[in-house]
C-alpha positions, 0 to 999 in steps of 0.5 A: 237244981238237977244236973240235966236242967243245968246242962239244958240252961247252958245249951239254951244260953248259947253254949256248945258241947265240945266233948264228953269225958265220962260223966262230965260234959265240957261246954264252950262259949266265946273261948270260955270252957266250963265242966258240968258234972252229970251224975243223975242227981242234984248239983251241990249248992256250992258247986252250982253257985260257983259255976253260975258265977263263973259263967254269969248265968242265972236260973 
C-alpha cells in the first residue's frame, strides 16, 4: 500500500492531522496517536500490519 493511500485511509476514518515533523505525519483520534511515515513509496508490509493492528483499521 502506498503511504499516501494509508494517510487518506486514516483521514477518511476520522483521524485528524495533529502535526507534521519532517516526513512523518502525526495523526490523532480519541486520544490515540499514530505516526505515518510519508516517504513517497510503499509502506513495508510489517510496518503496515503493525499500524493497522494498533488502530483497528482494515483496507
